[in-house]
C-alpha positions in Angstrom: 12.7 -90.0 1.6 14.7 -92.7 -0.2 18.2 -92.1 1.2 20.7 -94.1 -0.9 22.4 -97.0 0.9 26.0 -95.7 0.3 27.3 -92.2 -0.1 31.0 -91.5 -0.7 32.4 -93.9 1.9 29.5 -93.7 4.2 27.3 -96.7 5.1 23.9 -95.1 5.2 22.2 -98.4 6.1 24.5 -98.7 9.2 23.9 -95.0 10.1 20.1 -95.5 9.8 20.4 -98.6 12.0 22.2 -96.6 14.6 19.2 -94.2 14.8 16.6 -96.9 14.8 15.7 -96.3 11.1 14.7 -92.7 11.8 15.6 -90.8 8.6 14.7 -87.4 10.1 17.0 -88.0 13.1 19.8 -89.1 10.8 19.4 -85.9 8.7 19.5 -83.8 11.9 22.6 -85.6 13.1 24.2 -85.3 9.7 23.5 -81.5 9.7 25.2 -81.2 13.1 28.1 -83.3 11.9 28.6 -81.1 8.8 28.6 -78.0 10.9 31.3 -79.4 13.2 33.4 -81.6 11.0 35.6 -78.8 9.6 36.5 -77.5 13.0 37.1 -81.0 14.3 39.4 -81.8 11.3 41.2 -78.4 11.9 41.9 -79.4 15.5 43.4 -82.7 14.4 45.5 -80.9 11.8 46.7 -78.4 14.3 47.6 -81.1 16.8 49.5 -83.0 14.1 51.3 -79.8 12.9 52.3 -78.9 16.5 53.1 -82.5 17.3 50.9 -82.1 20.4 50.6 -85.5 22.0 48.2 -84.1 24.5 45.6 -82.6 22.1 45.9 -85.1 19.3 44.3 -88.1 21.1 41.4 -86.0 22.2 40.8 -84.4 18.8 41.3 -87.7 16.9 38.9 -89.5 19.4 36.3 -86.8 18.9 36.4 -87.1 15.1 36.5 -90.9 15.3 33.2 -90.8 17.2 31.6 -88.4 14.7 32.5 -90.4 11.6 31.6 -93.7 13.2 28.0 -92.6 13.6 27.8 -92.7 9.8 29.5 -96.0 9.2 32.5 -94.2 7.6 34.8 -97.1 8.4 37.8 -95.9 6.5 37.7 -92.4 8.2 37.1 -94.1 11.6 40.1 -96.3 11.2 42.3 -93.4 10.2 41.2 -91.4 13.2 41.8 -94.4 15.5 45.3 -94.7 14.0 46.0 -91.0 14.8 44.6 -91.5 18.3 46.8 -94.5 18.9 49.9 -92.9 17.5 49.5 -90.0 19.8 48.8 -92.2 22.8 52.0 -94.1 22.0 53.9 -90.9 21.5 54.7 -92.0 17.9 54.0 -88.7 16.2 56.5 -89.3 13.4 53.8 -91.3 11.5 51.0 -88.7 12.2 51.4 -86.8 8.9 50.6 -89.9 6.7 47.8 -90.9 9.1 46.3 -87.3 8.8 46.5 -87.5 5.0 44.6 -90.8 5.2 42.0 -89.2 7.4 41.6 -86.3 5.0 41.2 -88.6 2.0 38.6 -90.8 3.8 36.7 -87.9 5.3 
């Protein structure tokens, strides 16, 4: 199949390693991710907009797990930052963290 090693912030080699080198499985997981990512990001945006310290950690944690599967370290770090801000009830910094996640994702 010849999947490139890096694609726009994704570490394809790390992603392949996570699925035991199975390119077909990686493509299947990527398809599911692409179907769900927009709604996951919308949930994060909504929680940030509403300053919802209950929903934000859950939605940020969910998206963090999704992007981590693909070695998207920058997006994973941004989602973790959002999750920790919400857990610490420091929502004042959530807008810049969301912008960072949107850029990285």
